[in-house]
C-alpha positions as a printed Julia matrix, in Angstrom:
279×3 Matrix{Float64}:
 35.32  -36.24  -20.3
 33.82  -33.95  -17.65
 33.47  -34.6   -13.94
 31.64  -37.89  -14.25
 31.08  -38.53  -10.56
 29.43  -35.14  -10.02
 27.32  -35.06  -13.18
 26.44  -38.66  -13.99
 22.98  -38.49  -12.42
 22.1   -35.52  -14.62
 23.16  -37.35  -17.79
 21.25  -40.49  -16.81
 18.13  -38.52  -15.89
 18.14  -36.88  -19.32
 18.45  -40.32  -20.92
 15.51  -41.59  -18.86
 13.27  -39.24  -20.84
 13.72  -41.76  -23.65
 13.91  -44.96  -21.55
 12.73  -45.04  -17.93
 14.27  -48.43  -17.15
 17.95  -47.8   -17.93
 20.58  -49.28  -15.61
 24.31  -48.93  -15.16
 26.28  -52.12  -15.75
 29.94  -53.07  -15.73
 32.56  -51.61  -13.39
 30.44  -48.63  -12.29
 27.54  -50.87  -11.34
 29.86  -53.11   -9.32
 31.76  -50.22   -7.7
 35.22  -51.13   -9.04
 35.52  -48.31  -11.56
 38.19  -45.67  -12.0
 37.41  -41.96  -12.52
 38.0   -42.38  -16.26
 36.15  -45.69  -16.61
 33.53  -46.01  -19.31
 29.94  -45.29  -18.34
 28.21  -48.5   -19.46
 24.42  -48.27  -19.64
 21.89  -51.03  -20.32
 18.72  -49.82  -22.05
 15.45  -51.63  -22.71
 14.78  -50.55  -26.29
 16.63  -51.23  -29.56
 19.62  -48.94  -30.15
 18.48  -47.87  -33.61
 15.04  -46.94  -32.34
 16.56  -44.71  -29.68
 18.97  -43.14  -32.17
 16.12  -42.42  -34.59
 14.14  -40.6   -31.88
 17.17  -38.6   -30.73
 17.88  -37.52  -34.31
 14.25  -36.5   -34.79
 14.41  -34.29  -31.7
 17.81  -32.86  -32.56
 20.78  -32.25  -30.28
 19.38  -29.05  -28.74
 16.18  -30.72  -27.53
 17.49  -34.22  -26.74
 20.8   -33.01  -25.22
 22.58  -36.0   -26.77
 24.87  -36.28  -29.78
 25.56  -39.62  -31.43
 29.32  -40.32  -31.37
 29.62  -43.81  -32.86
 28.06  -47.25  -33.08
 30.31  -50.28  -32.64
 29.17  -53.6   -34.19
 28.79  -56.71  -32.03
 31.9   -58.69  -30.99
 34.52  -59.92  -30.81
 34.45  -61.33  -28.18
 31.22  -63.24  -28.79
 29.44  -61.87  -25.72
 30.08  -58.23  -26.67
 26.86  -56.8   -28.19
 26.55  -53.79  -30.44
 27.31  -50.57  -28.55
 26.15  -47.01  -29.23
 28.04  -44.12  -27.68
 26.25  -40.88  -26.9
 27.75  -37.57  -25.84
 25.68  -35.74  -23.22
 26.14  -32.14  -24.27
 25.46  -30.34  -20.93
 28.01  -32.43  -18.96
 30.37  -33.71  -21.72
 29.89  -37.24  -20.37
 30.01  -40.09  -22.87
 27.58  -42.96  -22.31
 28.2   -46.41  -23.82
 24.79  -47.97  -24.43
 23.91  -51.6   -25.04
 20.38  -52.89  -25.46
 18.66  -55.83  -23.8
 17.39  -56.6   -27.28
 20.9   -57.46  -28.46
 22.84  -58.25  -25.25
 23.02  -61.88  -24.15
 20.84  -62.93  -21.25
 23.74  -63.06  -18.77
 24.75  -59.4   -18.82
 23.31  -58.75  -15.35
 24.6   -61.98  -13.81
 28.19  -61.1   -14.76
 27.94  -58.0   -12.59
 26.15  -59.99   -9.86
 29.12  -62.37   -9.61
 31.49  -59.48   -8.96
 29.0   -57.92   -6.52
 28.8   -61.03   -4.35
 32.61  -61.31   -4.23
 33.04  -57.64   -3.3
 30.5   -57.97   -0.5
 32.22  -61.07    0.91
 35.51  -59.4     1.83
 36.36  -55.72    2.19
 39.69  -56.19    0.4
 38.18  -57.43   -2.86
 36.95  -54.06   -4.12
 40.3   -52.3    -3.78
 42.11  -55.35   -5.18
 39.9   -55.51   -8.26
 40.2   -51.76   -8.82
 43.99  -52.08   -8.92
 44.06  -55.15  -11.17
 41.57  -53.7   -13.65
 43.37  -50.37  -13.69
 46.54  -52.28  -14.62
 44.7   -54.19  -17.37
 43.33  -50.97  -18.86
 46.74  -49.28  -18.76
 48.29  -52.22  -20.59
 45.58  -52.57  -23.27
 47.77  -50.84  -25.85
 50.38  -53.61  -25.64
 47.79  -56.33  -24.96
 45.15  -55.38  -27.57
 41.83  -57.18  -27.32
 41.3   -57.01  -31.09
 44.38  -59.21  -31.5
 43.01  -61.85  -29.14
 44.39  -60.73  -25.78
 42.07  -60.98  -22.74
 39.41  -58.34  -22.19
 39.22  -56.44  -18.91
 36.33  -58.74  -18.01
 38.58  -61.79  -18.5
 41.22  -60.27  -16.24
 38.46  -59.66  -13.68
 37.59  -63.38  -13.68
 41.27  -64.38  -13.49
 41.74  -62.0   -10.56
 38.77  -63.46   -8.67
 39.94  -67.0    -9.46
 43.32  -66.16   -7.92
 41.6   -65.2    -4.66
 39.73  -68.53   -4.66
 42.79  -70.7    -5.36
 45.62  -68.75   -3.7
 48.27  -71.13   -2.32
 49.16  -68.94    0.7
 45.54  -68.8     1.82
 42.28  -68.36   -0.05
 40.29  -65.14    0.25
 37.01  -66.21   -1.34
 34.98  -69.42   -1.53
 33.94  -70.73   -4.96
 30.66  -69.95   -6.64
 27.84  -72.44   -6.38
 27.3   -74.75   -9.36
 24.81  -72.28  -10.83
 23.8   -68.71  -10.12
 25.74  -65.84   -8.54
 26.18  -67.16   -5.0
 29.29  -68.09   -3.01
 29.51  -71.59   -1.54
 31.0   -71.4     1.97
 30.43  -75.13    2.37
 32.3   -76.25   -0.74
 34.17  -79.47   -0.09
 37.64  -78.14   -0.98
 37.1   -74.7     0.54
 36.16  -75.77    4.07
 39.57  -77.32    4.95
 41.61  -74.82    2.91
 43.88  -72.31    4.63
 42.23  -68.88    4.79
 43.9   -65.45    4.65
 42.41  -62.56    6.63
 45.38  -60.18    6.83
 47.02  -59.57    3.43
 46.01  -56.12    2.2
 44.47  -55.44   -1.22
 47.6   -53.69   -2.55
 49.77  -56.72   -1.78
 47.18  -59.08   -3.26
 47.23  -57.11   -6.52
 51.03  -57.35   -6.73
 50.81  -61.07   -5.93
 48.34  -61.47   -8.8
 50.79  -59.94  -11.27
 53.53  -62.23   -9.97
 51.12  -65.14  -10.39
 50.45  -64.22  -14.03
 54.19  -64.14  -14.63
 54.76  -67.57  -13.11
 51.82  -69.06  -15.02
 53.56  -68.22  -18.3
 55.92  -71.17  -17.81
 55.25  -74.14  -20.15
 54.4   -76.5   -17.3
 52.01  -74.02  -15.72
 48.75  -72.48  -16.9
 45.53  -70.83  -15.75
 42.14  -72.5   -15.69
 39.97  -69.74  -14.25
 36.74  -71.43  -13.27
 35.05  -69.66  -10.35
 32.78  -72.65   -9.78
 35.67  -75.14   -9.53
 38.69  -72.94   -8.7
 40.81  -75.74   -7.23
 40.73  -77.76  -10.45
 43.52  -77.19  -12.95
 43.61  -77.35  -16.73
 46.1   -78.58  -19.32
 49.72  -77.4   -18.84
 50.59  -74.28  -20.82
 46.96  -73.29  -21.42
 45.25  -70.14  -20.17
 41.48  -70.31  -20.08
 38.69  -68.27  -18.51
 35.28  -69.86  -17.96
 32.45  -67.34  -18.05
 30.49  -68.06  -14.82
 26.96  -67.38  -16.15
 27.22  -69.1   -19.54
 29.91  -71.7   -18.61
 31.6   -70.91  -21.95
 35.34  -70.64  -22.58
 36.41  -67.08  -23.37
 40.07  -67.33  -24.42
 42.01  -68.61  -27.43
 45.51  -67.44  -26.55
 48.62  -68.45  -28.44
 51.84  -69.4   -26.67
 53.36  -66.09  -27.76
 50.45  -64.12  -26.27
 50.7   -65.99  -22.96
 54.42  -65.28  -22.84
 53.84  -61.57  -23.55
 51.24  -61.21  -20.78
 53.48  -63.1   -18.36
 56.5   -60.95  -19.25
 54.63  -57.67  -18.76
 52.98  -58.85  -15.53
 56.34  -59.97  -14.12
 57.94  -56.65  -15.0
 55.09  -54.59  -13.53
 54.8   -56.75  -10.42
 58.51  -56.36   -9.73
 58.32  -52.59  -10.23
 55.4   -52.29   -7.82
 56.95  -54.62   -5.26
 60.13  -52.52   -5.23
 58.08  -49.34   -4.77
 56.3   -49.21   -1.43
 53.98  -46.59   -2.88
 53.4   -48.79   -5.91
 49.65  -48.42   -5.97
 50.07  -44.75   -6.87
 52.47  -45.3    -9.74
 51.57  -45.14  -13.39
 51.19  -48.94  -13.52
 48.17  -49.1   -11.19
């Protein structure tokens, strides 16, 4: 992939010839992306209609080459995706269409946005956690039922809302993408204003490791972060749809916990841990 940061506007402007109302979504829209993160784009027309027009114009005129089309899901909220290669910049764009995406695609980004704006540490913390999740995707493959990067994002935010040593974020309101500073259990809770984002990311990995114990578990609801779930169960509640996103086996939970414990220990023992290959 070419220099995405320097050339992304050019690629998007060329795509706007075919759809004026395109928008970035995902990590780049939220501002928690890595240099090699996917360029996720939401378009307003059906994917096949766009592909047909691009093929009619040809690569030389359109400046785009079709790379692949990925069918919808799993997981259930993942719509069909079409990847285009922008020839002048070598940037690959991952397109989804509002015609096939579920209605909450924008609200998922809005939830992350409101959390990032609440505390300056959240952006760096999420960048580190999601970088770790992407680096471990080969041993925690989504197509075998392991959590997606989005699920790890929700777990990471939930940790900040339920952290024993002091919460960083208030919960979301019952509906919508707003934080509730007046939530009953948040108001009296101990708050943390000093722990840096690097240390929070290492704490999160330690937390995943501890939650692998049979009497523990994770019930990642951003609307009710102080409420627990059944022992030994890991679950992520999608904030916009209120649906459960995980169906992990005991073996999968143990594998995630083992890897997180190992990586957290390695980073904790390395004061420059954020620059290692793990994050």
